[in-house]
PDB file as gemmi writes it, atoms N, CA and C in Angstrom:
CRYST1    1.000    1.000    1.000  90.00  90.00  90.00 P 1                      
ATOM      1  N   UNK A   1    -100.330 -20.097-162.780  1.00  0.00           N  
ATOM      2  CA  UNK A   1    -100.493 -21.292-162.104  1.00  0.00           C  
ATOM      3  C   UNK A   1     -99.892 -22.442-162.966  1.00  0.00           C  
ATOM      4  N   UNK A   2     -99.125 -23.314-162.313  1.00  0.00           N  
ATOM      5  CA  UNK A   2     -98.511 -24.437-163.011  1.00  0.00           C  
ATOM      6  C   UNK A   2     -99.436 -25.644-162.884  1.00  0.00           C  
ATOM      7  N   UNK A   3     -99.529 -26.379-163.951  1.00  0.00           N  
ATOM      8  CA  UNK A   3    -100.315 -27.622-164.010  1.00  0.00           C  
ATOM      9  C   UNK A   3     -99.460 -28.847-164.287  1.00  0.00           C  
ATOM     10  N   UNK A   4     -99.912 -29.993-163.799  1.00  0.00           N  
ATOM     11  CA  UNK A   4     -99.220 -31.255-164.070  1.00  0.00           C  
ATOM     12  C   UNK A   4    -100.311 -32.256-164.514  1.00  0.00           C  
ATOM     13  N   UNK A   5     -99.839 -33.249-165.341  1.00  0.00           N  
ATOM     14  CA  UNK A   5    -100.787 -34.244-165.879  1.00  0.00           C  
ATOM     15  C   UNK A   5    -101.185 -35.303-164.820  1.00  0.00           C  
ATOM     16  N   UNK A   6    -102.211 -36.055-165.171  1.00  0.00           N  
ATOM     17  CA  UNK A   6    -102.777 -37.071-164.300  1.00  0.00           C  
ATOM     18  C   UNK A   6    -101.699 -38.111-163.875  1.00  0.00           C  
ATOM     19  N   UNK A   7    -100.866 -38.526-164.748  1.00  0.00           N  
ATOM     20  CA  UNK A   7     -99.837 -39.524-164.439  1.00  0.00           C  
ATOM     21  C   UNK A   7     -98.899 -39.068-163.304  1.00  0.00           C  
ATOM     22  N   UNK A   8     -98.477 -37.828-163.336  1.00  0.00           N  
ATOM     23  CA  UNK A   8     -97.584 -37.311-162.301  1.00  0.00           C  
ATOM     24  C   UNK A   8     -98.284 -37.186-160.969  1.00  0.00           C  
ATOM     25  N   UNK A   9     -99.567 -36.770-161.001  1.00  0.00           N  
ATOM     26  CA  UNK A   9    -100.370 -36.689-159.766  1.00  0.00           C  
ATOM     27  C   UNK A   9    -100.588 -38.059-159.154  1.00  0.00           C  
ATOM     28  N   UNK A  10    -100.836 -39.038-159.999  1.00  0.00           N  
ATOM     29  CA  UNK A  10    -101.056 -40.411-159.511  1.00  0.00           C  
ATOM     30  C   UNK A  10     -99.826 -40.915-158.731  1.00  0.00           C  
ATOM     31  N   UNK A  11     -98.655 -40.646-159.300  1.00  0.00           N  
ATOM     32  CA  UNK A  11     -97.410 -41.070-158.615  1.00  0.00           C  
ATOM     33  C   UNK A  11     -97.233 -40.305-157.328  1.00  0.00           C  
ATOM     34  N   UNK A  12     -97.450 -39.012-157.415  1.00  0.00           N  
ATOM     35  CA  UNK A  12     -97.259 -38.122-156.243  1.00  0.00           C  
ATOM     36  C   UNK A  12     -98.177 -38.510-155.080  1.00  0.00           C  
ATOM     37  N   UNK A  13     -99.453 -38.883-155.404  1.00  0.00           N  
ATOM     38  CA  UNK A  13    -100.441 -39.202-154.352  1.00  0.00           C  
ATOM     39  C   UNK A  13    -100.495 -40.727-154.052  1.00  0.00           C  
ATOM     40  N   UNK A  14     -99.828 -41.536-154.789  1.00  0.00           N  
ATOM     41  CA  UNK A  14     -99.762 -42.961-154.568  1.00  0.00           C  
ATOM     42  C   UNK A  14    -101.086 -43.675-154.850  1.00  0.00           C  
ATOM     43  N   UNK A  15    -101.796 -43.204-155.915  1.00  0.00           N  
ATOM     44  CA  UNK A  15    -103.059 -43.870-156.333  1.00  0.00           C  
ATOM     45  C   UNK A  15    -102.974 -44.056-157.837  1.00  0.00           C  
ATOM     46  N   UNK A  16    -103.986 -44.716-158.397  1.00  0.00           N  
ATOM     47  CA  UNK A  16    -103.983 -45.022-159.813  1.00  0.00           C  
ATOM     48  C   UNK A  16    -104.371 -43.772-160.634  1.00  0.00           C  
ATOM     49  N   UNK A  17    -103.982 -43.744-161.930  1.00  0.00           N  
ATOM     50  CA  UNK A  17    -104.322 -42.657-162.790  1.00  0.00           C  
ATOM     51  C   UNK A  17    -105.839 -42.638-162.964  1.00  0.00           C  
ATOM     52  N   UNK A  18    -106.525 -43.767-163.007  1.00  0.00           N  
ATOM     53  CA  UNK A  18    -107.973 -43.802-163.182  1.00  0.00           C  
ATOM     54  C   UNK A  18    -108.671 -43.139-161.977  1.00  0.00           C  
ATOM     55  N   UNK A  19    -108.099 -43.332-160.774  1.00  0.00           N  
ATOM     56  CA  UNK A  19    -108.735 -42.719-159.578  1.00  0.00           C  
ATOM     57  C   UNK A  19    -108.560 -41.192-159.645  1.00  0.00           C  
ATOM     58  N   UNK A  20    -107.425 -40.701-160.087  1.00  0.00           N  
ATOM     59  CA  UNK A  20    -107.250 -39.276-160.330  1.00  0.00           C  
ATOM     60  C   UNK A  20    -108.229 -38.740-161.331  1.00  0.00           C  
ATOM     61  N   UNK A  21    -108.424 -39.458-162.430  1.00  0.00           N  
ATOM     62  CA  UNK A  21    -109.404 -39.049-163.422  1.00  0.00           C  
ATOM     63  C   UNK A  21    -110.801 -38.944-162.830  1.00  0.00           C  
ATOM     64  N   UNK A  22    -111.165 -39.895-161.987  1.00  0.00           N  
ATOM     65  CA  UNK A  22    -112.502 -39.872-161.358  1.00  0.00           C  
ATOM     66  C   UNK A  22    -112.608 -38.650-160.458  1.00  0.00           C  
ATOM     67  N   UNK A  23    -111.551 -38.296-159.672  1.00  0.00           N  
ATOM     68  CA  UNK A  23    -111.567 -37.130-158.856  1.00  0.00           C  
ATOM     69  C   UNK A  23    -111.804 -35.877-159.769  1.00  0.00           C  
ATOM     70  N   UNK A  24    -111.215 -35.828-160.933  1.00  0.00           N  
ATOM     71  CA  UNK A  24    -111.354 -34.717-161.894  1.00  0.00           C  
ATOM     72  C   UNK A  24    -112.746 -34.664-162.394  1.00  0.00           C  
ATOM     73  N   UNK A  25    -113.293 -35.797-162.803  1.00  0.00           N  
ATOM     74  CA  UNK A  25    -114.652 -35.863-163.364  1.00  0.00           C  
ATOM     75  C   UNK A  25    -115.674 -35.446-162.352  1.00  0.00           C  
ATOM     76  N   UNK A  26    -115.477 -35.776-161.047  1.00  0.00           N  
ATOM     77  CA  UNK A  26    -116.386 -35.456-160.014  1.00  0.00           C  
ATOM     78  C   UNK A  26    -116.155 -34.046-159.444  1.00  0.00           C  
ATOM     79  N   UNK A  27    -115.233 -33.286-160.071  1.00  0.00           N  
ATOM     80  CA  UNK A  27    -114.910 -31.953-159.617  1.00  0.00           C  
ATOM     81  C   UNK A  27    -114.475 -31.858-158.179  1.00  0.00           C  
ATOM     82  N   UNK A  28    -113.705 -32.847-157.712  1.00  0.00           N  
ATOM     83  CA  UNK A  28    -113.237 -32.897-156.349  1.00  0.00           C  
ATOM     84  C   UNK A  28    -111.867 -32.308-156.161  1.00  0.00           C  
ATOM     85  N   UNK A  29    -111.221 -31.852-157.228  1.00  0.00           N  
ATOM     86  CA  UNK A  29    -109.931 -31.177-157.215  1.00  0.00           C  
ATOM     87  C   UNK A  29    -110.129 -29.735-157.655  1.00  0.00           C  
ATOM     88  N   UNK A  30    -109.998 -28.775-156.763  1.00  0.00           N  
ATOM     89  CA  UNK A  30    -110.178 -27.357-157.216  1.00  0.00           C  
ATOM     90  C   UNK A  30    -109.140 -26.955-158.229  1.00  0.00           C  
ATOM     91  N   UNK A  31    -109.611 -26.218-159.237  1.00  0.00           N  
ATOM     92  CA  UNK A  31    -108.719 -25.650-160.234  1.00  0.00           C  
ATOM     93  C   UNK A  31    -108.355 -26.557-161.355  1.00  0.00           C  
ATOM     94  N   UNK A  32    -108.928 -27.726-161.410  1.00  0.00           N  
ATOM     95  CA  UNK A  32    -108.609 -28.722-162.473  1.00  0.00           C  
ATOM     96  C   UNK A  32    -109.149 -28.195-163.807  1.00  0.00           C  
ATOM     97  N   UNK A  33    -108.383 -28.454-164.911  1.00  0.00           N  
ATOM     98  CA  UNK A  33    -108.772 -28.031-166.224  1.00  0.00           C  
ATOM     99  C   UNK A  33    -108.722 -29.204-167.175  1.00  0.00           C  
ATOM    100  N   UNK A  34    -109.566 -29.209-168.175  1.00  0.00           N  
ATOM    101  CA  UNK A  34    -109.536 -30.232-169.195  1.00  0.00           C  
ATOM    102  C   UNK A  34    -109.213 -29.641-170.516  1.00  0.00           C  
ATOM    103  N   UNK A  35    -108.183 -30.169-171.159  1.00  0.00           N  
ATOM    104  CA  UNK A  35    -107.759 -29.777-172.518  1.00  0.00           C  
ATOM    105  C   UNK A  35    -107.932 -30.973-173.442  1.00  0.00           C  
ATOM    106  N   UNK A  36    -108.979 -30.868-174.264  1.00  0.00           N  
ATOM    107  CA  UNK A  36    -109.314 -31.981-175.194  1.00  0.00           C  
ATOM    108  C   UNK A  36    -109.649 -33.227-174.286  1.00  0.00           C  
ATOM    109  N   UNK A  37    -108.780 -34.249-174.398  1.00  0.00           N  
ATOM    110  CA  UNK A  37    -109.045 -35.461-173.604  1.00  0.00           C  
ATOM    111  C   UNK A  37    -108.082 -35.590-172.411  1.00  0.00           C  
ATOM    112  N   UNK A  38    -107.403 -34.524-172.072  1.00  0.00           N  
ATOM    113  CA  UNK A  38    -106.365 -34.588-171.055  1.00  0.00           C  
ATOM    114  C   UNK A  38    -106.767 -33.693-169.865  1.00  0.00           C  
ATOM    115  N   UNK A  39    -106.653 -34.217-168.649  1.00  0.00           N  
ATOM    116  CA  UNK A  39    -106.904 -33.419-167.424  1.00  0.00           C  
ATOM    117  C   UNK A  39    -105.568 -32.860-167.009  1.00  0.00           C  
ATOM    118  N   UNK A  40    -105.616 -31.596-166.584  1.00  0.00           N  
ATOM    119  CA  UNK A  40    -104.412 -30.943-166.014  1.00  0.00           C  
ATOM    120  C   UNK A  40    -104.768 -30.439-164.629  1.00  0.00           C  
ATOM    121  N   UNK A  41    -103.952 -30.773-163.656  1.00  0.00           N  
ATOM    122  CA  UNK A  41    -104.272 -30.510-162.278  1.00  0.00           C  
ATOM    123  C   UNK A  41    -103.235 -29.496-161.738  1.00  0.00           C  
ATOM    124  N   UNK A  42    -103.646 -28.483-160.907  1.00  0.00           N  
ATOM    125  CA  UNK A  42    -102.743 -27.521-160.367  1.00  0.00           C  
ATOM    126  C   UNK A  42    -101.631 -28.212-159.570  1.00  0.00           C  
ATOM    127  N   UNK A  43    -100.421 -27.738-159.713  1.00  0.00           N  
ATOM    128  CA  UNK A  43     -99.245 -28.362-159.087  1.00  0.00           C  
ATOM    129  C   UNK A  43     -99.411 -28.459-157.556  1.00  0.00           C  
ATOM    130  N   UNK A  44    -100.094 -27.453-156.965  1.00  0.00           N  
ATOM    131  CA  UNK A  44    -100.254 -27.403-155.513  1.00  0.00           C  
ATOM    132  C   UNK A  44    -101.554 -28.010-155.000  1.00  0.00           C  
ATOM    133  N   UNK A  45    -102.249 -28.783-155.832  1.00  0.00           N  
ATOM    134  CA  UNK A  45    -103.540 -29.350-155.428  1.00  0.00           C  
ATOM    135  C   UNK A  45    -103.314 -30.423-154.362  1.00  0.00           C  
ATOM    136  N   UNK A  46    -104.258 -30.509-153.429  1.00  0.00           N  
ATOM    137  CA  UNK A  46    -104.229 -31.473-152.345  1.00  0.00           C  
ATOM    138  C   UNK A  46    -105.074 -32.649-152.729  1.00  0.00           C  
ATOM    139  N   UNK A  47    -104.720 -33.815-152.278  1.00  0.00           N  
ATOM    140  CA  UNK A  47    -105.440 -35.065-152.538  1.00  0.00           C  
ATOM    141  C   UNK A  47    -106.770 -35.003-151.790  1.00  0.00           C  
ATOM    142  N   UNK A  48    -107.881 -35.251-152.540  1.00  0.00           N  
ATOM    143  CA  UNK A  48    -109.207 -35.275-151.849  1.00  0.00           C  
ATOM    144  C   UNK A  48    -109.320 -36.527-150.974  1.00  0.00           C  
ATOM    145  N   UNK A  49    -110.190 -36.493-150.016  1.00  0.00           N  
ATOM    146  CA  UNK A  49    -110.439 -37.658-149.180  1.00  0.00           C  
ATOM    147  C   UNK A  49    -111.190 -38.624-150.005  1.00  0.00           C  
ATOM    148  N   UNK A  50    -110.751 -39.913-149.942  1.00  0.00           N  
ATOM    149  CA  UNK A  50    -111.393 -40.995-150.691  1.00  0.00           C  
ATOM    150  C   UNK A  50    -112.560 -41.538-149.849  1.00  0.00           C  
ATOM    151  N   UNK A  51    -113.760 -41.260-150.253  1.00  0.00           N  
ATOM    152  CA  UNK A  51    -114.919 -41.621-149.508  1.00  0.00           C  
ATOM    153  C   UNK A  51    -115.316 -43.076-149.611  1.00  0.00           C  
ATOM    154  N   UNK A  52    -114.543 -43.894-150.380  1.00  0.00           N  
ATOM    155  CA  UNK A  52    -114.895 -45.276-150.552  1.00  0.00           C  
ATOM    156  C   UNK A  52    -114.463 -46.164-149.395  1.00  0.00           C  
ATOM    157  N   UNK A  53    -113.517 -45.668-148.608  1.00  0.00           N  
ATOM    158  CA  UNK A  53    -112.984 -46.499-147.501  1.00  0.00           C  
ATOM    159  C   UNK A  53    -113.756 -46.295-146.228  1.00  0.00           C  
ATOM    160  N   UNK A  54    -113.880 -47.376-145.493  1.00  0.00           N  
ATOM    161  CA  UNK A  54    -114.513 -47.279-144.156  1.00  0.00           C  
ATOM    162  C   UNK A  54    -113.461 -46.736-143.169  1.00  0.00           C  
ATOM    163  N   UNK A  55    -113.921 -45.968-142.238  1.00  0.00           N  
ATOM    164  CA  UNK A  55    -113.026 -45.485-141.157  1.00  0.00           C  
ATOM    165  C   UNK A  55    -113.084 -46.434-140.004  1.00  0.00           C  
ATOM    166  N   UNK A  56    -112.050 -46.492-139.222  1.00  0.00           N  
ATOM    167  CA  UNK A  56    -112.026 -47.348-138.021  1.00  0.00           C  
ATOM    168  C   UNK A  56    -113.107 -46.888-137.071  1.00  0.00           C  
ATOM    169  N   UNK A  57    -113.827 -47.874-136.463  1.00  0.00           N  
ATOM    170  CA  UNK A  57    -114.833 -47.501-135.504  1.00  0.00           C  
ATOM    171  C   UNK A  57    -116.223 -47.316-136.084  1.00  0.00           C  
ATOM    172  N   UNK A  58    -116.325 -47.315-137.380  1.00  0.00           N  
ATOM    173  CA  UNK A  58    -117.661 -47.158-137.996  1.00  0.00           C  
ATOM    174  C   UNK A  58    -118.308 -48.526-138.206  1.00  0.00           C  
ATOM    175  N   UNK A  59    -119.635 -48.577-137.994  1.00  0.00           N  
ATOM    176  CA  UNK A  59    -120.326 -49.805-138.176  1.00  0.00           C  
ATOM    177  C   UNK A  59    -120.729 -50.050-139.572  1.00  0.00           C  
TER     178      UNK A  59                                                      
END                                                                             
């Protein structure tokens, strides 16, 4: 399995590096690994749904 660093994932998904790190910390990305202080994410990982945003039609 190939892994890519947080910075590349952030660019690929169009979000901040910090947000990707939070997804890793919360175990929301399957297959993520931590090496020392660096997160490595599987190359084929899908972006998790960001639960902070309100959806249209919700009160």
